[in-house]
N, C-alpha and C positions, 0 to 999 in steps of 0.2 A: 803629485810628480811620486815617484819611487827609486829607488838605488839597489841595481844589482850586482852584490861582492859574490864572486867567485875565488874559493879560497879550500886546497886540497882538493877531496872528494865532495866540497859540501857547495850549497850553492844558497845564500839567501837571498832575500826577496822581503823588503820592507820600504814603508814610505822613507821620503826623507824630510815633508813637510812636518810644521809644528803640531798637525791635529790628525794624532797616530789614529788609523783606525782599521789598518788592512796589516795582516802580517803571515805569511807564508814558508814555511819551513821545508826544505828540499832534504831529506834525510834520508840516504844511502844504505843499506842494508845486504849484504850479498851483492848478486848482479842487478838487485832489484831497486827502485828508488819509491820513497813515499811521502810522499805531501802531504804536511799539515797544517792545515790554513784556518786561521782566527782573523773574525772580524767582530765590531762591536754587535751585528744582528744576530749573529750567535751566542752573544754573551749577553742577549738583550735580559735572562732572567738573573743571574749572577749577581753579586754584590759588587762586584769590579771588575773593570773589563783586563785590569792587569794581573788578575788573578787565572783570568781566562788564556792569558798571554804566557803564565808562567807555566801552569799547565802542560800547553802544548810543547814547551820547552822540554820536560819534562818527560815527556813520551816520546820528543826527539833522542834527547841524553841516551834513553835506553838503550837503545840498539847501536850508541856509534862508541870512534877508539878515543881513550882518555884524552889525548889532543884535541879529537874534535869537537870532543867537550870542552875544553878549555876554552877554544874559542869561538862556541856558541854561549857559553857564559861572557865571556869577551864582549861579546856584539848584541848580547841583552842589556847589561850593564850600559852601555850606549846608547839602547832604545829607551832604559827607562829613563835615562836625562835626557831624550828629548818629549818626552812626555808631560804635559804640563796640565795635572790631572785630569777626573774624569768628565772631559765636556764631550757636549752634542756637536753634530753637525749642524743642526739651526734647533731651535725652539719653537711651538707654536704658543702664540699670545691669549692664554686659554683661563680666566680667572678661575680661582677653586677653591673649596672650603678645607681646611687644611688642618690636621693634629699630631704631631709627631708623638709616636709610641713603638712599642716592641717590635710589636707586629703592626706588619700594615695592612689595609683595607682600601681597596679603590670603589667608588662610584661612578657613576653618569647619570644623569638625569635628565630629561627635557626641561630643563626650569623656564626656557625663551620655547617655545613651540612654534616657531617660523625661522628658517633662515631667509638673511636678505641676500638674493644672488647677486652676483657682480660679473662684470665680465671683465677678463683677462687680457689685456695688451701683449704679453710676454714679451715686453720690452723693460719692465722693469720686475722688482719681488711685488710679489701678490699683496694687496693689504691683508691685515686680520681680518678673522673671521666675525659678522656682525649679525646679530638675532634680534626679531623683537616678538611682541606679544606674550611676556611674562604669566606664567601657569602656576599659579596659587596651589592648586593640585599638587602638581609637581615640585613645587616651593616644599610643600608640607611634606613628602615623600623623603627629600634630602634632611630634614631635621627631624622627621623618623630615626633617617640612621644614624645621626648624631646621638639621638635621646638614647637611642637599645646600646649603641657601644657605649655609652656612659654609664648604663645601668651595668653593664655586661663588668667594665672597670671597676664599679663599687661591688660586684659579689664576689665574695672571700671562695667561695666553691667554684667559680666557673673563672676559670686560667688565672689561679691564685697568683699574685707578684707578677703578674704580665699584664703591662697594658697594650691596651691595643689602638691603633691611630686610625688615619682615613684622611682620604683625600677625595674630593668629589669636585666632580666638574661637567659642566653643560652640555649637555648634544646637539642641541637647537630641535633636536626630533629629525634630526638626517643622518641617511650610513653614513655620509661623507663624513661629517663632522663629527662624529660617531667613533670612526677610526682613528680619528685624530688626536681626540680624548683619550684610547685604549694605549694607544703608542704613546702618549704623553705620560698616561698611569705607569706602563710598563720600562721607560729607560729612565723611570726613577727624579730626582728634582733639577731641577732645571742646571744650576750652578753650584759648583762646591769649589772649594780651596784646593791644593796641592794637597797639603798634609792633613787634612779631615778624614774622618774614617770613613768609609765607603755604607750610606745608610741602607737600612732592608728596601729592598722593593718589594710591591704588593703581594701578599700569598693568595688574595681571592680577591673578585669584581662583582661589586653586585651592579648588574645593568644589564637589561635596558626593559623600558617600556614599552617601545615597537620592536615587532618581529623582524624589520627589514635591518633595523638598528643592533636587534639580538643578534642576528647572522653574522651581521660584519663583523661584530667582536668577537663571535666565536670564531670566525674564519680568522681571524687573525693571532688572536691568543692560543685559540686552541691547540694548534702544533706545538708551543711550547709547554702546554699542560698546565696553563693559568687555569683554575678552576672559575665560573663563570655561573652566576645567580641570579636568573631575572625574577621580575617582582608581578611583572604584567606580559611578557610575552608570551602568547600563546599558539603559535602556527603549529601546526601539526609537523612539517619539516623538520622542525629543532627536536624532536623526537630520534633522529636519524641517530645513531651511536658512531657509527663510522665516519660521519662525516663532520659531528660535533661533539667527540668523545669527554670532553670536560663541561660539559652545559649544563645546567641545572634549576629546575622553575619552582616557584613557591605556589604554580597557579596552574590550575588542569589545565593540558593539552583542548586545543581547539577539537580535536577528536573525538572528547564527552560534550562540548557545547554546541556543535553542529548535532549532536545524535542527541539532545537534551532540546534543539529548536523544532528540530525533525517530529521530536513525540507531542508538543505546543501544537505543533501543525495539524498532526493526526489526532489530537483531542479535541479540536473545533470544528474537524470536516473542512478543514481550508484545502482547496483544490486548485486554485486559481492565485499563483502569487507574483509580486516582484520582488525582484532582489535589486540592494545595492551592495558595491563592495570599493573599498578602496583599490586604488591603483599600487598594491604594493604586496607584498610575501604575507602579511595577516589575511588582506581581501579576500587575493586569491586563490589560497589554499584552503580558507576556510570556506570560501563556497564553491570551490568545487568537491570538498568533501561534505557539503548540508545536499549538494543538488544530487550526489550520487546516495545519500539517505531517502531522500523525499521520492524519487524516482522509483525507489522501492515500493512506496505506498501508492503510487500513480497518482502525484501531484507533479502539476505542470507548474514551470516558471516561465512566464508573459514575456520579461523584460530583463534583461541585466544590466542597470545603469555603473558607469563606472565615475568616481570623485578621487580628486585629493587636494590637499591644503594649497598646493601650489597649482593648482589647477587655471587655466585663466576664465573670467566671468561668462566666454559664450559655453563653455562646456557645460557648464554648470547649467546652464540655461537648456541646456541639448537634454541632461538628465532631467529636471522640470517639465518639461514637454514630454521625455518619454509616460512620466506619472501622471501628465494630465488627459492623455490620450489613451492611455490603458483603462481596461475596464477594472481591474484588480483591487481587492478593499482592502486586501493585505499586503506590506510593502515589508519585508525583512531588509533593515538596514545592517552589513558587515563592516563595520568600518569604525577605525577610531575614531576621537570627539572633537579632534583638531580637525579631521577631512570632513567630518561631516557637518559641522557647524555653517559654514560657508553654505549649506544646502539647504541645511534649516531655514536658516534666513530668510531664502527664497521662495521656500515653501510657505514660509507666511505671510511674505509681504504679496505672493502672489494669490492667497486666502484659499490655499488647496486643504480644505475639508473633506473628512469622511473615509480615510484612511487610516486604519488600524495599523500603526507599528509595531514591530516587534525586533528587538534590539541587542545587536550583541552585550555583552559585560564591557566590549571599549569605551560604553557611553551612554549606557541606563542609568550610572549613576552620577555620571560627569555635573559640577554644578553650575559653570557657563551656562548649559542651555537648559535648565530648569527653572525658568522661570515662567511667570504668568503671561508673558507674550509668546512663548513658544508654544505653551501647553494650549494653547487657541486653534493650533494645525495638529499636536503631538499628544494633546491630554490623553488618557487611557495607556500611555505607550506599557508593554509586557517586553520582559526581557529577562534574561537571566545574570545572575552576577554571584561571585564569591561571595563566601561566607563573612558577617560584618563582626567587628570587637569591639569592645571598649577598651582604650588603655589608661589603666591609672596613672595620673599623677603628669601625663602629656599635655595638659592643659597649662597647668602652670611652666609649663617647658616653653611650651608654642609663645604664651603672654610674654615672657624676660626677653625675647628677640627683641633687639631695639642695635640701632649702629651706631648708636654714642658708646655700647657695652663693647666691641667687637670691630671698631672702624675699618678694618683689613678686611673683612667678611664679605665675601662674594654673594652679588643677588638681594643682600638685607636692605638697604637702599631703594632697588625697587620695591620691592614687599613693603616697606617701610612709605613710600609714596603712593601705593596703590592701600594702605591699610588708614591711613591719617589722614591722605588728602594733601598733601606738602611733602617737600624736598627738605631735606636733615641738612646742616651746613652741622661742619665738625670744628672742634676749635682750632684757627691758623688756616682756614678756606677763604675766600672770598668768593662772592657771587656775579657775575656779567649782571650788568644795565638789562642784557635781552633775555635772562631768564623767563621761562614760561610758564613755570609751575610756582605757586604758592610756597613761600620759605618758611621753614617750622622754627617757631620760636623757643623751642626746646624741652618745653614742657609737656608736650604730647604724652599719651600713654595709652595701652592698646588691652591695660587689664583687663576691662569693662565691654571692650568691644563682645559683639553680640554676632560677629562675624562668622558665618559658614564654618570657616577655615579652621574658627575654634571649638566648632563643636565634634568633639573625639568617642563619643556615642554611636556611631557607625562608621568605623572605620572599616575600609575594607583594602584596599591597594595598597594602603599605608601599613594595614596586618601583615601584609605580605612581605612588604620592607623587613619587618619588624621579624618574621620569622626565620627570614634570609641571612639577619646578622646574626641571628640565634644558632640557626645550623651550621653557618661557618662558625663562630666560636665554639662551639660543641667539635666539630672536627678538628680545631687546633687542641683543643684540651687533651682531647685522645690522642693525638699526634705527639703533641710535647709530653703528658704525663702516663702515656702507656695505659691510661684506664679511663672508663667513662665517669662524666660528669658526677660528685656524689660520693664518692669512694672517702674514704677517712682521710689514708696516706697518698699523698699527693707532692711526691718526688721527681721531679722533670728527668724523664728518660732521655732525653735530645734536645739538642742545646738550640734555642733556637733560630742563632746565625747558620744553623744546617738547613733549617727548613727549605724544602723544593717543594714548588708549585704542586708535582706533578704526588706526591707523596699527601695532599691537603686533598685534592680530586679523587683519594684512593678513599682515604677518611670520611670524605663527604657524601660518598656511595654510598657507605656505610653507617650514617648516622643513623640515628632512631630512639628518638626523646618524647616525653609528657610536657609540653610549657605549662608555665603558671596558669593559664586558661584552660588547660585539661585539654586543648586536640595534641594529636601525635604529627611528630613532621616525622618525615622520611620522605625517601623517592625511591620510587622503580627503579628498574634495569635501565630504563630510557632517560631517568632522570628528573619524571615526571612528578606530579604532584598527585596524591588521591583526589579525583572529581568527589566537587558537593555542590551545587548551587541552590541559589533562594531564587526565588520568581518574584520580580517587582514589577509592582503597577504604580503606575503614574498617576496620582490622585490630588485637587486640587484641596486645599483644606486651609479655610481662612486666612484664603488670600495666597498660599504660598502652595509650591509645588512640591510635596511629599512623596518621597521611594516606598510604597509599603509594600512592607512583603506577606505575601498570599501562597509561597506554599515554598516547596524544594525538588530539588532535583540530585541523586546519588547513583552513584555507579555499586553495582554491586557484583557477587560471583558470577563467573562463566560471561564475562562482556553483558550483562543484563544492566536495567537498571531500574529503577523504582521513582515515581514523577507522583504528585500529591500538590493538590491545588484547590482553594476556596474558591469555588467558581463564581459562588454567590456575593462573593465580598470586588467582586474584579468592576472597578468602573470602563466601561469598552468606550469608544471612541461614540459610539453610538449612543453612549448616555442608561437609564436606567427608565424603567417603566415605574409607576408607583400604584398599586393597588391595595384599596383601603377596602375593610372586611368586621361588621357589626355583630359580634357574640352576643350582647344582652341589650337591649334598649328599653329605655322607661319613659324618656321623649324623645323627640326629634332632633336629632345635631346638628347644630347649624353650620358652625365653620370647625376647624382643626386646628390646635395649637403647635403643631408637631411636624408643619410642612419646613422649617428651617433644619430638620434630620435629615435632609435629602439623599447623604451618604451613609447611611446607618442601615442597617440590615435588618434589623425588629427595635420597633419602637411602641410600648401600651401606654393609651394616656388614659385618663379618665376624666371624662366631663361630665357631670351631673350626676346620674345614675348608667351611663352608655359607655360600654368600653369597647375604644376604635385601635385594633392594630393594623400598623402599616406596615407592608411587603413591600420590598424592593426587588424586584428581577429582574437579571442584567441580560441586555438584549445581544446574544452573539453575534458579531459580524458575519457576513456571509458573503464568502467569495470564491464563484465558481464562474467558468468560463461558460457554460452552460447549465441550464437549472438542469435539478434529477428526473431522470425520465419518471414518467409516471409510472404504475403498476399496466399491464397491457401493452405496452410498447421498449423498444430497444433502443440501444446508443447503433448512430450511425457514424460513424468518423466524416471528418469535413476535408474534404481534400485540402492537401497543404497547411493544415493546423495540425497544434499538437493533440495529444491522445485527447487534454481535459473539453476540446469544443466537439461536441456532436448536434447531433438532430436526432430526434426523438419519430421511430418509424412503428407505428402498430405492427403488433405481431401477427404471422399469418393464419391463418382458419387452419384450427388444429394445435395450435400452441399459443403458448402462454407466458407471462411476466409478472410473477406473484409478488413482485418485489420492485420496490423503488428504483432507478438506476441500474435496470440489468444491461448486462452487456450482448446475451443473447437471449431468444424465447425458446424455451422447452417446449418439447413436443408430449403433447399428450399420451397416456397411456392408449392402446388400440382399442379400447373397449371406452374410452371416452372423448371430450372433443370439448372443444372450447368455447365460453361461453360471449357473448357480445361484446364486455368490456376487455374479454382475453385476458383477465386475471385471475379464472378459474378455471379447471377443467370437469365437468360435468359430465355424468353418464350417458351414453349417446340413448337414444330414441330405440326402444329394441320392438321389431317389428314383426308380428306372425299374426295370422289368421285368426281372428277372436270370434267367438258367439257372440261377442256384445256391439261389432259394428254390424253396419247395414250388409255389406257383404257375407257376414258372418252369418245373420240374422237369414237373409234370402235363400243360402244355400240350404242352411238347416231346413228352412220352412218347405225348402223344394223336393231337399231329399225326405221329410217323415212323409209330406206328400205322396212320393214315389214309392212309399215303403208300404204306407196305407194302402194305395192304389191297387199294388201286387196284390196284398193279404185280401183287399175287398175282392178282387177278381179271381183270386184261387177259391174263397168261402163261395161266390155265383159259380164256380166250377163245380165246387164239392155239392150243393145244390142242385146243379140241373147235372149232375156225372152223367145221368140214363137219357138225357135228351141226346138225338140224331147229332148234335154240331159237334156238341163236347165226345161222343162215341169218335165221332168220324176225328176229330184232330187227335186224338191218343189223348187221352186222360192224365194218366200216369206221366207222358212227359212233360203236358204241359203244367201239370201240377209240380215237376221238380224245375219247368223252366221259372215259372211264378215264382217259387222259392230264390233259386241263386238269383231272379230280378229282385226280390226282397233284400237278398243280402247285399245286390251292389249300391240299391240306392242308399243301405247303411254305411256303405262302405268310406262316403264323404263325411261323416262326422268324426271319422280317425284323423282326418287330414286337419280340421280346425282343433285350435288349443296348441299349447305351447309346447312342442315338441319335446317328446321324453324318449328315451331309449325303447321303452314298448312300443311306444304310438309310433313311433320308427318304423320298427320291424313290423308291425300288426298291419300299419295300413299298405304298403304295397304288395306284402305276402296279401292279404285278405285280400286284394282288387283282384290281385292277376288270377287266386284259384275261384274267387265266387266268379270273375268273367269265364273261366276257362270251364266253370261247371255250367256256363248258362250258356255258352256256345256250343260247347257237347252237348246240351240238351237240345238245340238250336239243329245240332249235324244230325241226333237221332230222330228228331223228328222228319226232315228231311229225306234221310234215308227212309223212313215209314213213307211219305210220300209217294216217292219212286217206286218203291218194290209195290203199292198198291195198286199204282196205273200199272206196272209191268205184271202185276195179279191177274188181269182180265184178259191176257193172253194165252190161250189153251197153252198147256206144257210148262209152263213157265214154274220151276222149283224153288228160284230161288227167293222167293216173296214168302213162302209158307215155314223155310227155315228163318225168318228176319221175325221172328215173337218176343214177346216180354223180354226175356231173357237175353236175347241179344243185345236188345235195345238198352236195356241195363249195366252188359260188361261194355258197350260203347262210350257213354257216358262216365261210368268209373274209370274206365282206364285211360281217357283222354283227360279225365281230372286230374287221376294218377301222376301222370307225366309232367303235370304243371307243380303237381306238391313236391316231386321231386325236386325240381328245379327251384323253387323256394327253397327246400332245407338244405340244399348245396348253398346255397345262396346268403342264409342265415349263417351255414356252420363257416365258410371260406371267408367274406365279408361283408359283415351285415348292415344294413345302413343304420346309420346313426344320426343324433340332433346336433349341429353345426349353425357357427356365428358365421356369416355372410358378411365382408364389410364391401367389397367393391361395386354395390350400386349404388352407395350413397357414405358421406363422409361421416354425416350426422347421425345417421342409422346403423342397428345391428340388425340382421337378417335373422331370423332366426328359422332353419328349415332343416328336413332330413334328407342328409346325404346318403344317394346311393348307396355307397362303398364301393360299388363295384358297378361303374355302367354296364358294363356285356352283360352280366346277370339280368339287368334291369332292362336290357332294350332284347334279350334272351327272351323273358315271360312276354315281353310285349310282341316278339315275334312270334313267338307258339302260339298266343290268340289271334294274331295277325294270319298264320296257315289254318287254322281251324277255321275264322270267318272267311277264308278266300273258298276252303273247301265246300263250306256251305254255298257261298253266293253259286258257286260252280254247279251244285248237284240241284240246286233251285230253279237255275237259269234252265236248264235240260228239262225238269219239269213242268215249265211254265204253260204250258199248251194243256193242261186237262184242263177236266168240266168248267165253267165258270161259274155255275152258280155256288160253287164253292171249292175254289183252288187256292192251298195252303201254301203251295212253291210258289206263286207270283207275291205273296206277303211276306214270308222269308228271305223272298227275292230283294224285295225292297227296303226289306230290314238289312238285310246286309250293305244293300249298298248305302245307305244311313249309315251304317257303325263303319264301314272301310272309309267312307270320307270322315268323319269325325276323325278317328284316330290317323289318318292319313296327314290330316291337318290340325293336328296335336303336336305331332312330332316338332315342326319349325317352329309352332307357337311357344311350345314347352319352354324350347334353348333360348329364345329369345327374350322371354318376358321375365321381368325383374324382379327379387323378391319375394314377396308373399302373392302377388300373380303368376308367378310359375303354378302355386301350388289351386289359383281358382283354375287354371286351365286347366289342370289336370280332371279337377273334381267337375268343368263344364264339360270333359270328354265323356267322364264315366254316367254322369247324371244324361248326356244328350243321351250316347247311345246306347243306355238302357231303358231310355223312355223312348226311342226308336225301335226296339224293340218289343216293347210293350204294349206303345199303339198299334203298331205294323202287324203284329201279328195277332194280338188279343182283342184291338177292338170290334173289328167286324164279327167277331164270335159272339163280341158282349151285345152286340147293337143286334145282333138278331133274336139273341135268347129273353134280351132287356126289352126290346123295342119293336121289334118285328118275331113274334113267336109266332107267327101262321106260318113264317118259312120256317122255323126248327122242326121238319118235319122230314122223314127219310125219303121219301117221292121229292122233296123239294132238293134235297142233298146231291141226288141221284139222278136230276134230270135231264139236265142236259146230258147225260153218258147215255142216258135211255133213248134218247131222241136221237141220239147220233146214231146208235145203232138200228133206230125206226129207220 
């Protein structure tokens, strides 16, 4: 209920109830009116609500008439009389650890890790929050904060003559309850007397372990400028300064942890992995960043399981079933320990072994799961964690905790019940008969306890709390004294009652100091801490799970990182392989005495005069969807499966894959071909007609035989040049013809062997010139025969003019024309050696390219013209005397010649490889033998076998008989 008073030109609206919570002033300024509104929510960070109201009244008075100021002042006095102290609407029933100080620091920790859910009926006021699952690890964090504050209060160099106080609340690891705790801390004490001074509000807050809880706190208190320093929240989203401008943390962001996990996956070649995430900001943002990193490396994620500590057993069993049905051998769990522990127990219960677990920093060093029972399924776990530190004097502080020392201290009784297994009873308290726990006698002590709670040599998250407290203290020191810690002159430049949270935030951003352990403490522009992780491996030693440090990961300049791992020291889930080697042996070693040293790298023992060294080699787990394709094969993506799942297909002919896991096969160079395994390119077989193969040998023999036969016949003709048969056949032209046939028989030898530039030019030109000479000689003989026949007719003068000179002219001129064609051919486009690949994939055919097809067929055509002319003339002279008619022999030889070369053209074009050369050689030899045998065989027959017919009478016999 509110009262509205209207007086003059001013309207005041203020509550008429005793719990003043809202005041609104309407102040006229000229023709405009300005509202000044005051509420407890806007004064949440001020020392008292009254001062807020007074400030607003003064702002309004500055613009009002003197009379109006008097009225306002009168109403303000009435308002103050209505206020009954600094009182809240309501208060949360939240136990706390509290100590008064000049400057207060708040703390929120998940001392209990699970909130008991209750259903509200909305018919009555909801009951207070109840939590369960006392977390010794989180309780030690609270004690670390208290220890650090007391240490600072004793330090004369840090906040001299100023005491730090604290108020620590429990969040139950719930974002909702974390907001309750944050509002409780920001609202100041729950009750105050009317005349008591307003206590200082918190200047900074240390919270929280979970990222979701930190997001809730930063979103609630951030707009009021309250600095929040987290010790265990790693979500990448918290680096967003536009959303969380006052958030800082003493633990690296998950941006670096995801890079570290991806580097680990890459290091050991895992390509097929499973992922477990928590159903909150920490898990979702972490896995999202991790997925982006590993996808760059070609790693596939088989499944993503989601869990939370409040999930039902059915959801947990569903995730367990995903793990059992998958083929992955490596699973990354990006979850807090409280969310992951129920799943761990179920995995052990169902005896799911053979999985290599990779942990985030949230659970890798947690105490609760580090037991031999959990080790059965999670042994060999690898993970990253922030650096450890041993805090001196902390253990005596922890062992001094007792419910009898400070009975009102929250959480201590729960701690005591766990440590000494009994319920403490303080003086004046009565125990009910239904008490379920054993009652303490009062003489119990934890001074000599060996519980891991008191192990202060490997503090990690606790050390983050320690650094957070000191970072806030250094920021306050620079704010109050206007100088860094360590300066001699320490005079306050600011009244501690005037400290504003926004100023603390500004100085916290600038903090940079080296603590007593040599570590630099500072924050980057996003409030993040520099990244540095230890690599932890779960190993079982003496029946206890040990968190063994085997390497480190650190971010360096330019966004790069450096990772180092002692791989030979890692104990994998698959165990280790033992290898024994004897260096010196005098007698046979019958047994080893060092088998109990299973988890040591190298141990040498001496037994007699034999020295044995045991080597333990780690077997890195293999996790792939498909095995790496061997050499000679390529990947073929499976339809509907991730890229890591593929079949291996053998490379096609002419392509190879000389490395395992090839995505594609590489074509071989043109001169090479793939071997049978398709893993190497081997030179193609070079094919050309050689002297060593049967065909080459046969051609060589036939060619030499033809050449020898030509020379033999020439010698016969020279020997019997005075006989009638030789004279009748024109011995000079016959010798020219035999010489040209000799050259024709030698031409095929230039077609055998590896083609070169000179042999290519020689084989075609020699063939064309020698055959032109040969046919020219045949043409001359044909003309002689025809003219000789015509000379028998009276009055024929042409025969007398065609003597030896004219015959030589015919032969030379016809040959010269062919030579001119060949010179032009060699000048313009000469033949050259060429590699032909079209006939076979596995062979290279070496042949002589004609260079110019037109020139090649021109020389063939010219030879054909000469041959046809000879055939026509010889055909006209076919009816000469029968006893020795050379014209019909020339006719027959020309028919053979033309038939051979007409069939040569299609055979030459269609024959592949070296058979093209063989066809051309066959045509040369066939036509040469045709001419040699057809023309000279009858003469040699008469000269050598039937010499009685080698007479002029016999040669001229038929002609004479015809005349008679």
